[in-house]
C-alpha positions, 0 to 999 in steps of 0.5 A: 487812785490806789498806788500799788506801793508802800512807803516804809519809814524806819523810825526811832523816836520820830513822833515829832516828825511824823504828823507833817511827814505823813500829811505829805504822803501821796494819795493812794500810797500806804505807809508802814512805820517800823518802830525800832525801839522808840520811847516817845510814842512814835507808834501811837502817833503813826497809828493815829494818822493811818499808818500801819505799825510794825515793831522791830526789836532788833536795833539798827537801820537795816533791821528796821528796813528789812522788817518793813519790807518783809511785812509789805503787801504791795508790789513796790516798796519805797524807803525813806527816813522818818525824820521829816527832812525829805518830802514823800510827794517827790517819790512819784517820779521814782515810782514811775521809773520803776513801774514803767520799766525804766529802772530796777531801782530809783534812788534819791539824791539829797540836795540840801536846801540850806547848809544847816540841813546836812552837817559837814562831816555827813556831806564829806562821808557821803561824797567819799563813800559814793566815790568809793562805790563808783570806783569799785563797782562802776555805779556812779551816784552822788549820794548814799541814798536814804530814799530807794524805790524798787519792786518788793520781790526784787529787793527781797531777792538781793538777800541783804544781810546788814542790820545797821547803817551799812544796809544802803551800801550793801543794797547798792553793791548787791544790786550792781552785781545782780545787773540792776539798772539804777537811776538817781533823782534829785530830792530836796533835803531840809532840816529834820523836824524840830525836837528830833535828833539824828542817830547819824549826822547829829554827832561825830560819834554817830557819824563815826559809827555809821561810817564803820558800818558803811565801810564794812559793807563796801566791796 
């Protein structure tokens, strides 16, 4: 069965995570790996395992996601971190909600399998940011979702501009203003792949930079 959906994986130095991650992608779902300045052979690993590779030289999470969305060919797009912490097999219920018209966008709520899966400062900021978005927009979520599924044309129509870590928040804010229906699904969240390092939660400095970008995107 061919799924009319492409999985977009924004990656920077995720060669160690990709083999196991790509092996769990649902059958029939194609993959776009966006190489955002990797120096560890991420692109070669992705190509060797059947993924299509897009190179984005502009630094930033938002820049990588937008490059993937722009290059996608399927009707639906799914976005997920490329660090191996999430299971792409769990995307199917989210895709079903969007494809059957139950939601304009389905997002994943990360449920850590262990305390070590998500640093305390990342947990705290996610809760605070989700609360603030709810207060300002009425959109009640439990997480700033790193997993999103929607129609490609709808996502492009939002006109998201943030090229860094404020991208997920700007998507939510613009989606709410556009009258989108958004549903949230629990997704298991484990430790990222061994040998890879988080650009956000791996350090207080990384989290602080992400927090700055997210705050800028908040209404």
